[in-house]
N, C-alpha and C positions, 0 to 999 in steps of 0.2 A: 687330512682327515678323510677318514673312511664315511660310507653312508650310514652304518649305525649310529655313529656318532651326531650325524646331523638330523636323523630322523629323533634320536633322543632329546635332542636341544628342541627342535620345535615342538615337538610334544609336550615337555616341561613349560616352554613358553604358552602353548594353549591351555594345560591343565592349569598354570598358575592365573590366566585371565579367567578362567571357567570358575575357579574355585574365589577368587577376590567378589567376582559380581553375585555370586551365589550368596557368599557372607554380607555383601552389601543389602541384597535383596531381603535378606533374612532381619538384618537390624532396623531397615524401613518397615518391614512389616510388624515387627515386635513394636516400634514406636507407633503404628496405626492402631495395634489394637491396645497398647497402655496409654494410649491419649485419652484423656477426658472429653468429653462431647463439648465443643465450643473452643477448644485448647488448640491454639497455632504450634508452630514451630519454636523452638527455643530461641533462635535468633530474633531479637524485635527488628521491625522496620521503624517504629518510629524514632525521631530523634531522640526524644526523651530516654528512652531505652537505650538506646548507642552511646548516649553521654553517661550514663548510668555503668554500662559496661566498661568504658574507656577510662572513669573514674576507679572502676573495681580494679582492673588491669595494673592501673598505677599503683595503689595500693599495696597488690600483690607482689609487684616487681620492687617496691620498697620494703615490703616484709621481707623478700627473699635475700635483699642485698644486706639486712641487718642480721638476718640467720647467717650469711656469710662471712661477715666481720666477726661474729660472735664465735663461730667455728674458728675462724684462724686464730683468735684470741686464745681461744680453750687450748689449741694445738701448742700454740707458742708455750704456754705455762704448763700443759699436762705433758711428760715426756716420759713414755711407756719403754 
């Protein structure tokens, strides 16, 4: 490897990290600006909220499995 490739590799890594940090900071700022007073982050810390999120995730998994089964059945009967 020559020096030019090594320098390019290092510059790309540094730029990727800087851009990622900038995007994260921008999203955090947008979240703070759009959040209503007294509102907290979307992740609930109370056990009831966690339980509801787990149930919702279970329903989503079940719906996704049903959609996949339906897609498989449709592919079997519909041949293009």
